[in-house]
C-alpha positions, 0 to 999 in steps of 0.5 A: 500499499505505501508503495502505491501512495509514494508512486501516487505522490511522484506522479501527482504533485511532483514527490522525489523520494531522493529528498526525504518524505516522513511518512506520519501515521494519522494517530500518532502525529501529535508525538513525532516530530514534523517538519514541513520543510519536507514532504510530508504523508498522513496516513491512518494505522490502518492503511499502513497494514504492519501498524497495530493501533496503539495507545495515543501518544503523548504530545512532542514536547516543545510542541505541547503548549496548546492545541498539542492534543489536535492533530489538525490544530498542530498541522495548523500551528506548522503549515499556513491555512492556505496551504494545499494538502492533496486527497490520495484516490481523489481529484479534489483537495483542500486546505490546511484552514479547512482540515477535518476530523475525517479527512484524517481518516484517509491517506494525504500529502502535505507539500514541503513549504518553503524554508523561510515560510517554516515560521514553527519549524525548529530549522527555519531561523537557521536558514533563514540567518544562513541566507540573511548572510549570504554575498546577495543577503542582507547588507546588515547582516552581512557586516555583523562579528560576534563582537558587534552582537554583543550588546543585543544580546544582552539587551534581548536577554535584559527584554526577556527578563522583564516580560518574565515579570508578568509571567507566560504572556504572548508577548514574552514568546515574543522576547524568547524568539528575539533572544533564540536570533542572537543564539543562531545568529553567533551560531551561525558566525562560528559555523562560517569561520569552521568552528563549530555550528548550532547542532554543536551548541544542542549537543552541548546543552543537552549533553551537559543537562543529562550528564548532571542529572543522573539522578533522572537519567542514571541511578544516582538519588537526590530527594530534594533540590539542596541535593540537586545543588550539591550533586551538581557543583559536585558534579562540576568540581568533577568536570573542572579536574578532568578538564584541567588534567586533560590540558598539557602541563601541570592540572590545575583545577577551576575554582567553582567560580569558574565561569562566572559572568563579568558581564553580570549585574554585581548583585546577580553576581554576587548571588551567583558567586555565594550560592556557588560556595554555598553548594560546596559548604562554605555559608554561614551555619544559619542566618545569625550569621549573617545577620550579625555580620550586617551589623559589623559591616555598618559599623566598619563603614560607620568607622571608615575615614576616607572615600576608598575606605568607605567604597569598600566597605559598602561593598562588603556590605553589600556583599553580606546583604545579597547573602541577607536576600539569598539566605532568605531565599529572595533574589537579590537583582529581582528585589533591587529592581522591583525596588526601583520600579516602586522608587520610579512610580512614586516620584512621579508622583512626588514630580507632579503633585509639586508641580501642580503647586507650581513648586520645584523640589529644590525648593521644598523643606525634607519635612514637606517632601515628606508629605509628597512622598506619603501622598504618593504611596496614599495614591499607589495604595488606591490603585493595588500597590500597598504601602508598606509601615515603617518607610520613610521619604525615599525607602 
């Protein structure tokens, strides 16, 4: 039966088996990869007599967010609605947008999409990136280098970070796509230099994650998140030691802090360093010691006499405060961003209230500014942001 279908597809739709063709049982479509840039034949299991019906498959990871259990919904996510769908044994064609469950009861043929139209394909964007970098591609893209794209990567990462505040939204999908573009572009540049390509990027992260989760993919045990973190750091230490011994000359294992980006915001870098140290046992036994250290650093700051001493003591105090945040399970970077946003909103109201009175902020006393600040807090509280007891001006 399959040979007859292939012969009909060659005759009617110009299928060349040498280009590759996917034969997917309709009943298993939701759980199998489907590449829209390749010809696809959707054939009921009953037609493929060598295959016995089985339980419905689990939706394919990565394509399981919405409409994942509906084969037609899956097809519509991968193909445009006006894409033609051929019916074997019938001169009548249909389109992706007009497909019904009844159509899946008989064999169907989906012609391949042009790569630039396969928007939902995991290989669509790499193809587009390669096309943009071609000699007759985009002048801007052809001029880019790893160095010129560095700031774009940071900008896109921060836009994703901002979008995460609202949780899973369509806007987040768009921002993640922008960040994915940066990964694809850097892989494209490396491929052109003959160093690595996107397949190497995917293999590197997948192999690392499997290696560092022996409690999932092996026979190790990790009952809590703390167990997982400690195991993760032990595995990383072993990897660093192995990498050092594999090199030429004396083997010097790398530090547990190796790999923390120097471009990270200072609070985020501090928290990452202290978390890594804690995972290998370098930590206060309880939060009492951290609180005592805060008092100690405050006292040292009060005793500082020179600008250099004050700068050093402020840095020490900030680092201890980050450690305090870590012990409370608080992301220090996110906490400060939240406080910045709160200050921005309240200060904007203070400016508006002062302007309504025809006065400049610099001409107001501390007490007058404090009154405006309290009014700003009250106004925002009415909108749903609760005032925090004990706050003073600027807090």
